[in-house]
C-alpha positions as CSV (number, residue, x, y, z in Angstrom):
1,X,-11.6,11.8,16.0
2,X,-10.2,15.1,14.7
3,X,-11.4,16.1,11.2
4,X,-8.6,15.7,8.5
5,X,-7.0,18.9,7.4
6,X,-6.3,18.0,3.8
7,X,-9.0,17.1,1.2
8,X,-9.4,13.3,0.8
9,X,-7.8,13.1,-2.7
10,X,-4.6,14.7,-1.3
11,X,-4.6,12.3,1.7
12,X,-5.2,9.3,-0.6
13,X,-2.2,10.3,-2.8
14,X,0.0,10.8,0.3
15,X,-1.1,7.4,1.6
16,X,0.5,5.6,-1.3
17,X,4.0,6.6,-0.2
18,X,3.2,6.5,3.5
19,X,2.2,2.8,3.3
20,X,5.2,1.9,1.3
21,X,7.5,3.4,3.9
22,X,5.8,1.2,6.5
23,X,6.0,-1.9,4.2
24,X,9.7,-1.3,3.5
25,X,10.5,-1.0,7.2
26,X,8.5,-4.2,7.9
27,X,10.4,-6.2,5.2
28,X,13.7,-4.8,6.6
29,X,12.8,-5.5,10.2
30,X,12.9,-1.9,11.2
31,X,10.7,-0.3,13.8
32,X,7.8,-2.0,15.6
33,X,7.3,-5.7,15.3
34,X,3.5,-5.3,15.7
35,X,1.8,-5.9,12.4
36,X,-1.5,-4.3,13.5
37,X,-0.6,-0.7,12.6
38,X,0.4,-1.7,9.1
39,X,-2.7,-4.0,8.6
40,X,-4.9,-1.1,9.8
41,X,-4.2,0.6,6.4
42,X,-6.3,-2.1,4.7
43,X,-10.0,-2.5,4.5
44,X,-11.2,-5.9,5.6
45,X,-12.5,-6.5,2.0
46,X,-9.1,-5.6,0.5
47,X,-7.9,-7.8,-2.4
48,X,-4.8,-7.5,-4.5
49,X,-4.3,-8.6,-8.1
50,X,-0.7,-9.7,-8.2
51,X,1.6,-9.1,-11.2
52,X,1.2,-12.8,-12.1
53,X,-2.6,-12.4,-12.2
54,X,-3.4,-14.1,-8.9
55,X,-5.9,-12.7,-6.4
56,X,-4.7,-12.2,-2.8
57,X,-7.6,-11.6,-0.4
58,X,-7.1,-9.6,2.8
59,X,-7.4,-12.7,5.0
60,X,-4.6,-14.5,3.2
61,X,-2.4,-11.3,3.2
62,X,-3.1,-10.7,6.9
63,X,-2.1,-14.3,7.9
64,X,1.1,-14.2,5.9
65,X,2.2,-10.7,6.7
66,X,3.7,-11.2,10.2
67,X,6.0,-13.9,8.8
68,X,7.4,-11.5,6.2
69,X,9.0,-9.3,8.8
70,X,12.8,-9.1,8.1
71,X,12.4,-11.2,4.9
72,X,14.1,-8.6,2.7
73,X,16.8,-6.7,4.5
74,X,18.1,-3.9,2.4
75,X,14.9,-3.6,0.3
76,X,14.4,-0.1,-1.2
77,X,10.9,0.8,-2.4
78,X,10.6,4.1,-4.4
79,X,7.2,5.5,-5.3
80,X,6.8,8.0,-8.2
81,X,4.2,9.3,-10.6
82,X,1.3,9.3,-8.1
83,X,-1.8,10.5,-9.8
84,X,-5.4,10.6,-8.5
85,X,-7.4,9.4,-11.5
86,X,-10.8,9.8,-9.8
87,X,-12.1,10.9,-6.4
88,X,-15.3,11.5,-4.8
89,X,-16.2,12.2,-1.1
90,X,-15.4,8.7,0.1
91,X,-13.1,7.0,-2.5
92,X,-10.1,7.7,-4.7
93,X,-8.6,5.7,-7.6
94,X,-4.9,6.3,-7.6
95,X,-2.2,5.2,-10.0
96,X,1.6,5.1,-9.3
97,X,4.9,3.5,-10.2
98,X,6.8,1.4,-7.7
99,X,10.5,0.5,-8.0
100,X,11.7,-2.3,-5.7
101,X,15.5,-2.8,-5.4
102,X,16.8,-5.7,-3.4
103,X,20.4,-6.6,-3.9
104,X,21.0,-7.1,-7.6
105,X,17.3,-7.4,-8.3
106,X,15.5,-4.3,-9.5
107,X,11.9,-4.3,-10.7
108,X,9.4,-1.7,-11.7
109,X,5.7,-2.0,-11.5
110,X,2.7,0.2,-12.3
111,X,-0.1,0.0,-9.8
112,X,-3.7,1.1,-9.5
113,X,-5.2,1.3,-6.0
114,X,-8.7,2.1,-4.8
115,X,-8.6,3.9,-1.4
116,X,-11.6,4.6,0.9
117,X,-12.2,7.4,3.4
118,X,-13.5,5.6,6.5
119,X,-14.5,7.7,9.5
120,X,-13.2,5.0,11.8
121,X,-9.7,5.1,10.5
122,X,-7.1,7.9,10.7
123,X,-5.8,7.4,7.2
124,X,-7.3,6.3,3.8
125,X,-7.6,2.6,3.7
126,X,-6.8,0.3,0.8
127,X,-9.7,-1.6,-0.8
128,X,-8.1,-2.9,-4.0
129,X,-4.7,-3.0,-5.6
130,X,-3.7,-4.2,-9.1
131,X,0.0,-4.5,-9.9
132,X,1.5,-4.9,-13.4
133,X,5.2,-5.4,-14.0
134,X,7.0,-3.1,-16.4
135,X,9.6,-4.4,-18.8
């Protein structure tokens, strides 16, 4: 595997938008219908704290993900305010804002993600995600 050209914190920050481009395409049924390239962005120990406070482990997410393809045609996901709050050689804690627009529904959330630098993956992988809805 070729060594990354950017420092890990910069790659972690770029991964936030990159993954959301893939997710948006998946929900809109654009591009490949193979879920594996998207799921490869997540560590097997990944878990998400949903805006409602529930915990979604990777296994549950990975089982449900294929069925979500095309479930939100027209969805627009916009990422802003990406900030690396902490980083070391193998991990980064990143905060960002995410706006989802789907038809007449528009919601804004603040998120905190822990990303890992794994030598067996070409991009930083998501270990943890916590989403909070904004008013």
